[in-house]
NUGUVEX-167451 format. One line per field, with one value per residue (C-alpha): residue in three letters; residue number from 1; x, y, z. Coordinates in Angstrom, 1 decimal, padded with zeros to 4 digits, m for minus. Example, Ala and Ser with C-alpha at 12.3 -4.5 7.8 and 13.67 -1.06 7.14 Angstrom:
BEGIN
nutor <- ALA/SER
kevo <- 1/2
east <- 012.3/013.7
north <- m004.5/m001.1
up <- 007.8/007.1
//
This chain:
BEGIN
nutor <- MET/THR/LEU/THR/GLU/LEU/LYS/TYR/ILE/VAL/ALA/VAL/ALA/ARG/GLU/ARG/HIS/PHE/GLY/LYS/ALA/ALA/ASP/ALA/CYS/PHE/VAL/SER/GLN/PRO/THR/LEU/SER/VAL/ALA/VAL/LYS/LYS/LEU/GLU/GLU/GLU/LEU/ASP/VAL/LYS/LEU/PHE/GLU/ARG/SER/ALA/ASN/GLU/VAL/THR/VAL/THR/ALA/LEU/GLY/GLU/GLU/ILE/VAL/ARG/GLN/ALA/GLN/SER/VAL/LEU/GLU/GLN/ALA/ALA/ASN/ILE/LYS/ASP/ILE/ALA/LYS/ARG/GLY/LYS/ASP/PRO/LEU/ALA/GLY/SER/LEU/ALA/LEU/GLY/VAL/ILE/TYR/THR/ILE/ALA/PRO/TYR/LEU/LEU/PRO/ASP/LEU/VAL/ARG/GLN/VAL/ILE/THR/ARG/SER/PRO/GLN/MET/PRO/LEU/MET/LEU/GLN/GLU/ASN/PHE/THR/VAL/LYS/LEU/LEU/GLU/MET/LEU/ARG/THR/GLY/GLU/ILE/ASP/CYS/ALA/ILE/LEU/ALA/GLU/PRO/PHE/PRO/ASP/THR/GLY/LEU/ALA/THR/ALA/PRO/LEU/TYR/ASP/GLU/PRO/PHE/TYR/ALA/ALA/VAL/PRO/MET/ASN/HIS/PRO/LEU/ALA/THR/LYS/GLN/SER/VAL/SER/ALA/GLN/GLU/LEU/LYS/SER/GLU/THR/MET/LEU/LEU/LEU/GLY/ASN/GLY/HIS/CYS/PHE/ARG/ASP/HIS/VAL/LEU/GLU/VAL/CYS/PRO/GLU/PHE/ALA/ARG/PHE/SER/SER/ASP/ALA/GLU/GLY/ILE/ARG/LYS/SER/PHE/GLU/GLY/SER/SER/LEU/GLU/THR/ILE/LYS/HIS/MET/VAL/ALA/ALA/GLY/MET/GLY/ILE/THR/LEU/VAL/PRO/ARG/LEU/SER/VAL/PRO/ARG/GLU/ALA/LEU/GLU/SER/LYS/LYS/ARG/ARG/HIS/GLU/ASP/ALA/PHE/VAL/LYS/TYR/LEU/PRO/VAL/THR/ASP/ASP/LYS/GLY/GLY/PRO/PRO/PRO/THR/ARG/ARG/VAL/VAL/LEU/ALA/TRP/ARG/ARG/SER/PHE/THR/ARG/TYR/GLU/ALA/ILE/ALA/GLU/LEU/ARG/ASN/ALA/ILE/TYR/ALA/CYS/GLU/LEU/PRO/GLY/VAL/THR/ARG/LEU/SER
kevo <- 1/2/3/4/5/6/7/8/9/10/11/12/13/14/15/16/17/18/19/20/21/22/23/24/25/26/27/28/29/30/31/32/33/34/35/36/37/38/39/40/41/42/43/44/45/46/47/48/49/50/51/52/53/54/55/56/57/58/59/60/61/62/63/64/65/66/67/68/69/70/71/72/73/74/75/76/77/78/79/80/81/82/83/84/85/86/87/88/89/90/91/92/93/94/95/96/97/98/99/100/101/102/103/104/105/106/107/108/109/110/111/112/113/114/115/116/117/118/119/120/121/122/123/124/125/126/127/128/129/130/131/132/133/134/135/136/137/138/139/140/141/142/143/144/145/146/147/148/149/150/151/152/153/154/155/156/157/158/159/160/161/162/163/164/165/166/167/168/169/170/171/172/173/174/175/176/177/178/179/180/181/182/183/184/185/186/187/188/189/190/191/192/193/194/195/196/197/198/199/200/201/202/203/204/205/206/207/208/209/210/211/212/213/214/215/216/217/218/219/220/221/222/223/224/225/226/227/228/229/230/231/232/233/234/235/236/237/238/239/240/241/242/243/244/245/246/247/248/249/250/251/252/253/254/255/256/257/258/259/260/261/262/263/264/265/266/267/268/269/270/271/272/273/274/275/276/277/278/279/280/281/282/283/284/285/286/287/288/289/290/291/292/293/294/295/296/297/298/299/300/301/302/303/304/305/306/307/308/309/310/311/312/313/314/315/316/317/318/319
east <- m006.1/m006.9/m005.3/m008.4/m007.9/m004.2/m005.4/m007.7/m005.1/m002.7/m005.4/m006.2/m002.5/m002.2/m005.4/m005.3/m009.2/m011.5/m014.1/m011.5/m009.8/m013.2/m013.8/m010.3/m011.1/m014.6/m016.4/m018.6/m017.0/m018.7/m017.4/m013.8/m014.0/m015.3/m012.5/m009.8/m011.2/m011.3/m007.7/m006.7/m008.5/m006.8/m003.4/m004.2/m002.6/m003.9/m003.0/m004.6/m005.3/m008.7/m009.8/m012.7/m010.6/m007.7/m006.5/m002.8/m000.9/000.7/004.4/003.7/001.0/003.6/005.7/002.7/001.5/004.9/004.8/001.3/002.4/005.1/002.7/000.3/003.2/004.2/000.7/000.4/003.7/002.1/m000.3/002.6/004.6/001.6/001.1/004.8/004.7/002.4/003.7/006.4/004.9/001.2/m000.6/m000.6/002.3/001.7/004.1/004.6/006.2/007.1/005.3/008.3/008.8/005.4/004.0/007.1/008.0/004.7/003.1/006.0/006.5/002.8/003.0/006.1/004.6/001.4/003.4/006.1/004.1/000.3/m000.3/001.4/m000.8/000.6/m001.4/000.0/000.3/001.7/002.8/005.6/008.8/008.0/004.5/005.7/008.3/005.6/003.4/006.3/006.8/003.2/002.9/000.4/002.7/005.3/008.0/008.6/010.5/012.3/015.1/018.0/018.7/016.0/016.1/017.6/014.7/016.3/015.0/016.6/017.4/018.6/019.8/017.9/019.4/021.1/019.0/020.5/018.7/017.7/016.9/013.5/013.5/011.0/011.7/012.2/014.6/018.2/019.4/017.3/020.0/022.5/023.3/023.6/023.5/025.5/024.3/026.1/024.0/020.8/021.5/020.2/017.0/013.5/013.4/010.1/010.2/007.9/006.2/007.4/007.3/008.7/012.2/013.0/012.6/015.5/017.5/017.1/018.2/021.3/022.2/021.2/021.2/020.8/017.1/016.5/016.5/013.4/014.4/016.2/019.8/022.9/023.4/020.0/018.2/014.5/011.6/010.9/007.5/006.1/004.0/002.2/003.6/006.3/003.7/002.2/005.6/006.4/003.2/004.4/007.8/006.0/004.1/007.4/007.2/010.7/012.8/013.1/015.0/013.4/014.5/015.5/012.6/010.1/011.5/009.2/010.7/010.0/011.6/015.1/014.6/016.2/014.7/013.3/011.2/010.4/006.9/006.7/004.4/006.9/007.2/009.8/013.5/015.2/019.0/021.5/022.8/026.6/028.6/030.3/033.6/033.8/032.6/029.8/026.4/023.9/021.9/019.5/019.8/016.6/016.3/013.8/013.2/011.4/011.1/013.8/011.0/009.2/009.6/008.5/012.0/011.0/008.4/011.0/013.5/010.8/009.8/013.5/013.7/010.5/012.0/015.2/013.1/011.6/013.1/014.5/016.0/019.0/019.6/022.5/021.2/022.7/022.9
north <- 025.5/022.4/019.0/017.5/019.5/018.4/014.8/015.3/016.7/013.9/011.3/012.9/013.0/009.3/008.1/010.4/010.4/012.4/009.7/007.1/009.7/010.4/006.7/006.4/009.3/008.0/011.2/012.1/013.3/016.7/017.2/016.4/018.5/021.5/021.2/020.9/023.9/026.0/025.2/026.1/029.4/030.1/029.3/031.0/028.1/025.3/021.9/019.6/019.5/017.9/016.1/013.7/010.6/011.6/014.0/015.1/017.0/020.3/020.9/023.3/020.9/018.1/020.3/021.3/017.7/016.6/019.3/018.3/014.7/015.9/018.0/015.0/012.8/015.4/015.7/011.9/011.9/014.0/011.1/008.6/010.5/010.5/006.7/006.0/007.7/004.9/002.1/002.5/m000.3/000.7/000.9/m001.0/m001.1/m000.9/m003.3/m003.9/m007.1/m008.1/m011.0/m013.4/m013.0/m012.6/m016.1/m017.7/m015.2/m013.8/m017.0/m017.3/m013.5/m012.9/m015.6/m014.0/m010.5/m011.8/m013.6/m010.9/m007.6/m008.2/m004.5/m003.9/m005.7/m005.8/m004.2/m006.1/m005.0/m007.4/m005.7/m005.1/m003.3/m000.1/000.1/m000.4/002.3/004.7/003.7/004.4/007.8/008.7/007.3/004.5/002.1/002.6/000.1/m002.6/m005.8/m005.6/m007.3/m005.2/m003.5/m000.9/002.8/005.0/007.1/008.4/005.6/004.2/000.5/m002.4/m005.7/m008.8/m011.8/m013.1/m015.8/m018.3/m019.4/m023.0/m024.6/m026.3/m029.1/m031.8/m035.0/m036.9/m034.3/m035.4/m032.6/m034.2/m036.8/m034.2/m032.8/m029.2/m027.3/m024.5/m021.5/m022.8/m026.0/m024.0/m022.2/m024.9/m025.4/m023.9/m021.3/m020.4/m016.8/m014.5/m011.7/m008.1/m006.1/m008.9/m008.0/m011.7/m012.0/m009.5/m011.6/m014.7/m012.9/m011.7/m015.3/m016.4/m013.2/m015.4/m015.8/m012.0/m012.6/m014.8/m016.5/m019.6/m019.2/m021.2/m022.3/m024.0/m021.6/m022.1/m019.8/m019.1/m018.9/m016.6/m017.2/m014.9/m016.3/m018.6/m021.2/m021.1/m021.6/m024.5/m026.3/m025.6/m027.2/m030.2/m030.5/m030.8/m027.4/m026.3/m025.4/m022.2/m020.6/m019.9/m018.3/m020.7/m019.8/m020.9/m024.4/m026.8/m028.3/m031.9/m031.3/m031.2/m034.1/m037.4/m039.8/m042.0/m039.2/m037.4/m037.8/m040.4/m038.1/m035.3/m034.0/m031.2/m031.6/m028.6/m028.2/m025.6/m023.4/m023.0/m020.2/m021.1/m019.4/m021.1/m018.0/m017.9/m019.1/m016.5/m014.9/m011.9/m009.5/m008.9/m005.6/m003.7/m000.1/002.8/006.6/008.5/010.7/007.8/008.2/004.9/003.5/001.0/m000.5/m000.9/m002.5/m004.9/m005.9/m006.7/m008.8/m010.6/m011.4/m012.7/m014.9/m016.6/m019.9/m018.6/m022.0/m021.9/m018.1/m016.0/m013.7/m010.2/m007.6
up <- m002.4/m000.4/000.1/m001.5/m004.7/m004.8/m004.4/m007.4/m009.8/m008.8/m009.6/m013.0/m013.9/m013.0/m014.7/m017.7/m017.4/m015.2/m014.8/m013.6/m011.4/m009.8/m009.2/m007.6/m005.3/m004.5/m005.7/m008.6/m011.8/m011.7/m008.1/m009.2/m012.4/m010.5/m008.0/m010.7/m012.6/m009.4/m008.7/m012.3/m011.9/m008.5/m009.9/m013.3/m015.2/m017.3/m015.7/m018.2/m022.0/m022.5/m025.6/m026.4/m025.7/m023.6/m020.9/m021.0/m018.4/m019.5/m019.0/m016.1/m014.9/m014.6/m012.3/m010.2/m009.9/m008.7/m006.0/m005.1/m004.6/m002.3/m000.3/000.0/001.2/003.8/005.0/005.3/007.2/009.9/010.6/010.4/012.9/015.3/014.8/015.3/018.6/019.8/017.6/014.9/012.9/013.2/009.9/006.6/004.3/000.5/m001.1/m004.8/m006.2/m009.8/m011.4/m011.4/m007.6/m006.1/m006.4/m004.9/m002.1/m000.9/000.7/003.1/003.5/004.4/007.0/008.5/008.6/010.2/012.9/013.5/013.1/012.8/013.3/009.9/007.3/003.8/000.9/m002.0/m005.7/m008.3/m011.6/m014.1/m013.0/m015.0/m013.5/m009.9/m010.4/m011.5/m008.5/m006.2/m007.7/m007.3/m003.8/m004.7/m003.0/m000.2/m001.4/m004.0/m004.4/m007.8/m009.7/m010.9/m013.1/m013.4/m014.3/m011.6/m010.3/m007.1/m005.0/m001.9/m002.3/m000.1/m001.6/m000.5/m002.3/m005.4/m007.1/m009.6/m012.8/m013.4/m016.8/m017.0/m019.6/m020.5/m018.6/m021.8/m023.3/m023.8/m021.4/m018.6/m018.2/m017.2/m013.7/m015.1/m018.3/m019.8/m021.7/m024.8/m024.7/m024.6/m027.8/m030.1/m028.2/m028.6/m025.8/m024.2/m023.0/m021.0/m023.0/m023.3/m020.1/m017.9/m016.6/m016.3/m020.1/m020.3/m017.8/m019.9/m023.0/m021.2/m020.6/m024.1/m026.3/m029.5/m028.7/m029.1/m032.8/m032.8/m036.0/m037.3/m038.3/m039.2/m035.5/m035.5/m033.2/m033.7/m033.3/m029.6/m028.1/m025.4/m022.3/m020.0/m016.7/m015.5/m014.4/m017.9/m019.5/m017.2/m018.5/m022.0/m021.1/m019.6/m022.9/m024.7/m026.5/m025.5/m022.6/m020.4/m017.6/m014.3/m011.0/m008.2/m005.9/m008.6/m008.7/m006.8/m003.7/m004.7/m008.1/m006.5/m004.1/m004.6/m007.2/m004.5/m003.2/m006.4/m007.8/m010.5/m012.6/m012.8/m016.4/m015.9/m014.9/m013.3/m013.9/m012.6/m015.3/m015.5/m017.1/m020.4/m019.4/m016.0/m014.1/m011.5/m012.7/m014.0/m011.3/m010.7/m007.8/m005.9/m004.0/m001.9/m003.1/m001.6/m001.9/m000.1/001.3/002.9/006.7/008.1/008.4/011.1/008.7/005.9/008.4/009.7/006.1/005.4/008.5/007.5/004.1/005.6/007.9/004.9/003.8/000.5/m000.6/m003.0/m003.0/m001.5/001.1/001.1/003.9
//
């Protein structure tokens, strides 16, 4: 068997489609299919179940694909070791970031990395937590910035910061006259939520579990609406459709400035959220995660330093 054949079976297992796997490997489908068949004959096992519309991995195939991924990682590590001998940070770093962090952290982070370690360009992937965990497992990305909690997949993690939640309310809303808002006060409002798949949706429902029911009840909770991104939901708030919770880094700088300096055309008021029982305000913990088998320790350390060098207003940095 060859490393190329192992690369092909990992791609087929990931894509669940021979044509898409061939495109991902930059070869023709017949070339990939012949190589996979040759490996199956050599091992005398069936790796994939083929049907007209879908390719599934057999139980034994799953185990072989996992081992193939490990072999490919170890082979790549040989090149990494050689590079590190010249420059520990040489080479790109594939970084995944969840949707509710990427737009607010990456602009500053990319500038920091370019300034601090230009020899280590970031290859960025924005996606849901579940997808990023899968990409970490298969080696498509090297590390990811995620919000806890997420399933324990044997990853190494390092805490980055705790980020408080803010309530975004229309400027003409009665709550806009307050300096802060409690979770209890949010319960009678129309809550705008991110769609399924966004972990921040789950964070919001932890603060206000009543909205998980998506129906009116005796407490006056009205039907909630969903948006595809935080920025879309902010526009819905500005239009007066309801209120929402957002992470602190997504709050525009000018929105928290004094009234004298704030833009007159602002349509959204951002308020700190307080705990109903007098405890600390609701927050989410943001972490950096990577495979334990990933050997570029210096690159992970430099990425953490670059994140800590970012401004990160309003969050609690962790070490």
